[in-house]
C-alpha positions as CSV (number, residue, x, y, z in Angstrom):
1,M,0.0,0.0,0.0
2,I,2.8,2.4,0.9
3,K,4.6,1.5,-2.3
4,R,1.5,2.4,-4.4
5,I,1.1,5.7,-2.6
6,T,4.8,6.5,-3.1
7,L,4.5,5.7,-6.8
8,A,1.4,7.8,-7.1
9,L,3.2,10.7,-5.4
10,V,6.3,10.3,-7.6
11,A,4.0,10.3,-10.7
12,L,2.2,13.4,-9.5
13,F,5.5,15.2,-8.7
14,M,6.9,14.3,-12.1
15,T,3.7,15.6,-13.9
16,L,3.8,18.8,-11.9
17,S,7.5,19.2,-12.6
18,L,7.0,18.9,-16.3
19,T,4.2,21.4,-16.3
20,G,6.2,23.9,-14.3
21,C,9.4,23.5,-16.3
22,G,7.9,24.6,-19.6
23,Y,8.1,21.2,-21.3
24,N,4.7,21.4,-22.9
25,S,4.7,25.2,-23.5
26,M,7.9,25.1,-25.4
27,Q,6.6,22.4,-27.7
28,Q,3.4,24.4,-28.2
29,Q,5.3,27.5,-29.0
30,E,7.4,25.7,-31.5
31,E,4.2,24.4,-33.1
32,N,3.0,28.0,-33.3
33,V,6.2,28.9,-35.2
34,F,5.6,26.1,-37.6
35,A,2.0,27.1,-38.1
36,A,3.0,30.8,-38.7
37,W,5.6,29.7,-41.2
38,G,3.0,27.6,-43.0
39,N,0.7,30.6,-43.3
40,L,3.6,32.7,-44.6
41,E,4.4,30.1,-47.2
42,A,0.8,29.9,-48.2
43,A,0.7,33.7,-48.8
44,L,3.9,33.6,-50.8
45,Q,2.6,30.7,-52.9
46,R,-0.6,32.7,-53.6
47,R,1.5,35.5,-55.0
48,A,3.5,33.0,-57.1
49,D,0.2,31.6,-58.4
50,L,-1.0,35.0,-59.6
51,I,2.1,35.8,-61.6
52,P,1.6,33.6,-64.7
53,N,-1.8,35.3,-65.4
54,L,-0.3,38.7,-64.7
55,V,2.5,38.1,-67.1
56,E,0.2,36.8,-69.8
57,T,-2.1,39.9,-69.4
58,V,0.9,42.2,-69.7
59,K,2.4,40.2,-72.6
60,A,-0.7,40.6,-74.7
61,A,-0.4,44.4,-74.7
62,A,3.4,44.9,-74.2
63,S,5.0,42.0,-76.0
64,H,8.2,44.0,-76.7
65,E,8.9,44.2,-72.9
66,K,10.3,40.6,-73.1
67,D,13.2,41.3,-70.8
68,T,11.0,42.5,-67.9
69,L,8.5,39.7,-68.4
70,Q,11.3,37.1,-68.6
71,A,12.9,38.5,-65.4
72,V,9.5,38.0,-63.6
73,V,9.1,34.4,-64.9
74,E,12.7,33.5,-63.9
75,A,12.4,35.2,-60.4
76,R,9.1,33.2,-59.9
77,A,10.8,30.0,-60.8
78,K,13.7,30.6,-58.4
79,A,11.3,31.6,-55.6
80,T,9.1,28.5,-56.0
81,Q,12.2,26.2,-56.2
82,T,13.8,27.5,-53.1
83,R,12.1,25.7,-50.2
84,I,12.3,25.7,-46.4
85,T,11.0,22.9,-44.3
86,P,10.0,23.6,-40.6
87,D,13.2,21.8,-39.4
88,M,15.3,24.3,-41.4
89,L,13.9,27.4,-39.6
90,G,16.9,27.5,-37.4
91,D,19.3,27.5,-40.4
92,K,20.2,31.1,-40.9
93,A,21.9,30.5,-44.3
94,A,18.9,28.5,-45.7
95,L,16.5,31.1,-44.5
96,Q,18.6,33.9,-46.1
97,Q,18.7,32.0,-49.4
98,F,14.9,31.7,-49.2
99,Q,14.4,35.4,-48.4
100,A,16.8,36.4,-51.2
101,A,14.7,34.4,-53.7
102,Q,11.5,36.0,-52.5
103,G,13.1,39.4,-52.5
104,G,14.2,38.8,-56.1
105,L,10.6,38.1,-57.0
106,S,9.4,41.2,-55.3
107,S,11.9,43.3,-57.2
108,A,11.0,41.8,-60.5
109,L,7.3,42.4,-59.8
110,S,8.1,46.0,-58.9
111,R,9.9,46.5,-62.2
112,L,7.0,45.0,-64.1
113,M,4.6,47.4,-62.4
114,V,6.8,50.3,-63.4
115,V,6.7,49.1,-67.0
116,V,2.9,48.8,-66.8
117,E,2.7,52.5,-66.0
118,R,3.7,53.3,-69.6
119,Y,0.7,51.3,-71.0
120,P,-2.7,52.9,-70.3
121,E,-4.4,50.0,-72.2
122,I,-3.0,47.5,-69.7
123,K,-4.1,49.6,-66.7
124,A,-7.6,49.8,-68.2
125,N,-7.8,46.0,-68.8
126,Q,-10.3,44.5,-66.4
127,N,-8.4,41.3,-66.1
128,F,-5.2,43.2,-65.2
129,L,-7.1,45.3,-62.7
130,G,-8.5,42.2,-61.0
131,L,-5.1,40.6,-60.9
132,Q,-3.6,43.8,-59.5
133,H,-6.2,43.9,-56.8
134,Q,-5.5,40.3,-55.9
135,L,-1.8,40.9,-55.9
136,E,-2.2,44.0,-53.7
137,G,-4.2,41.9,-51.2
138,T,-1.7,39.2,-51.3
139,E,1.2,41.5,-50.5
140,N,-0.8,42.7,-47.5
141,R,-1.3,39.1,-46.4
142,I,2.5,38.4,-46.8
143,N,3.3,41.3,-44.6
144,V,0.9,40.2,-41.9
145,A,2.0,36.6,-42.1
146,R,5.7,37.7,-41.9
147,Q,4.9,39.7,-38.8
148,R,3.0,36.9,-37.2
149,Y,5.8,34.4,-37.9
150,N,8.4,36.8,-36.4
151,D,6.2,37.3,-33.4
152,A,5.9,33.5,-32.9
153,V,9.7,33.2,-33.3
154,K,10.3,35.9,-30.7
155,V,8.0,34.1,-28.1
156,F,9.6,30.8,-28.8
157,N,13.2,32.0,-28.8
158,S,12.6,33.9,-25.5
159,S,11.0,30.8,-24.0
160,I,13.8,28.4,-24.7
161,R,16.3,30.9,-23.2
162,S,14.4,31.7,-20.0
163,F,14.8,29.7,-16.8
164,P,13.5,27.1,-16.0
165,N,12.6,26.4,-19.6
166,S,16.3,26.7,-20.7
167,L,17.2,23.9,-18.3
168,T,14.4,21.7,-19.5
169,N,15.3,22.4,-23.1
170,S,19.0,21.7,-22.6
171,L,18.4,18.5,-20.7
172,M,15.4,17.1,-22.5
173,L,14.0,18.8,-25.6
174,K,17.0,20.3,-27.2
175,L,14.9,22.6,-29.3
176,D,16.9,24.9,-31.6
177,R,16.5,28.7,-31.8
178,K,14.5,29.8,-34.9
179,E,15.5,32.6,-37.3
180,F,13.5,35.7,-38.0
181,Y,12.2,36.5,-41.5
182,Q,14.2,39.6,-42.4
183,A,13.2,42.2,-44.9
184,D,15.1,42.0,-48.2
185,P,18.2,44.3,-47.7
186,G,17.4,46.1,-51.0
187,A,13.8,46.6,-50.3
188,K,12.9,49.1,-47.6
189,T,9.2,48.9,-48.6
190,A,6.8,46.3,-50.0
191,P,6.5,46.2,-53.8
192,K,4.3,48.9,-55.1
193,V,1.4,47.3,-56.8
194,N,-1.4,49.9,-56.4
195,F,-1.5,52.1,-59.4
196,G,-5.2,52.9,-59.3
197,N,-6.6,54.5,-62.5
198,N,-4.0,57.2,-63.1
199,S,-3.9,56.6,-66.8
């Protein structure tokens, strides 16, 4: 009987210890980072999915802008081929490579939109206006998703470094710090995709 009570008390003590040491919360916070990353990837993929239709619409009215259109197509290909899995979120070099590919796509899209300014017939095209509106909304979603990812990373990184979580992590979980999604060094602002009807 005493042995059973002792075992029950040990089990209760271990359960309370795990709860108080951050074991469960750190894993939940890491899952939050993974979920936020998935949402960011989904927003980036949505942008990539809009580009072929955007390029085709511009190509129909501005076929001699081949270099600009080709740059967008190539940047999209590079951005969609550069992948990051959740277990790579602590790899600074891999995340920088991913961010550079996405930044290249943003720059190519910005150049395309500058070219479009010279073609009132494109800006008046209903298909283009619809795509432009979707791209605008997608850029906003990307910014929000990037911020939410960075917020989740901040909470997680702080958690694994704070006592007693740091002790639990170093002895049991061994969770790695995650990298923040940095803005493209060459882009201080999001790509400008809102041209309205200034033709």
